[in-house]
N, C-alpha and C positions, 0 to 999 in steps of 0.2 A: 594478414592483419594490416590495416592501414595505419598510418602514423597517428591519426586521431584516436583510434581505439586503444592504442598502447598506453595512453595516459588517462583513461577513464577512471573516475573515482568508483568506490564500491557502490555508492548511490546510483551513479550513472549506469554502471553495469547491471544493477538490479532492475532499474527502470527499463533498460534496453531488453532485458530478459522478459519483463512483463509485457512488452509490446510484441516481441517475437513469439513468445510461448506462454500465453495467458492461462493455459490449462495446466501449467506445471508450477504454480506459485504456492508456497506454503503460507499458513497463517503467520508464522514467525517472520517471513520475508515482508509480508504486508505490514506487519507491526513495525518493522525497522523503518520502512519508507514513511509511514505515518509519523513516527517519532522524529525522523529527519526533517519532516515538513512542519514541525511545531505542534503536532497533535499530542494530547496528553490522555493517558488511559484513565477513564472515569470508573469509579467503583460501580460494579455491576452485580446484580443478583440474578441475571438472566441465564446463568449456567453455560449454555453453548454459544452465547454471544458476548462480545466485548465492545463497549462503546468508547470511542475516542472523540475528543473535542479540541478544536484549535482555538486558543484564546484570542488570537489576533482578529478573527472575524466571526467566531461562534460556530463555524462549520462543524457538523457532526458526521462521523463515519461509524457505521455499525458493522463490525466484523464477525462473521460466523466462524467460530473456532472448531466446530464439530466436523468440518470437512478439511481433508488434507489430500490433494491440493484444494484450495478454495475455488469456488465456482467462478467461471469466466466473467460473469456480470460484475462481481465484486472487483476484480482486477480492472475491468473497463471503467467502472465508477471511479476508482482511485486515479486512473490515468486522466480522466476528465477533470478531476479536482486539480491535479498537477499541472494540467495545461490551461487552467483557469476557465474552463468551459462549464463549470458547475459551482 
């Protein structure tokens, strides 16, 4: 473990896990990152889906709850949002 990894926050560790192993991320982990990034869970009647919206820019993220782990494309979509590419 390098010196920088020793002091990573929970958020940083989870984002690193998302990048290294995108096929092993749970819906709960995605939800944590969304909340850390200012997304708020919106009331949803979709059953297997949960919609999150960020107030600062109106960005919406639709999370499929029926899959554990979540599909890789959802992890990649969230990483793009975090990197400001979407």
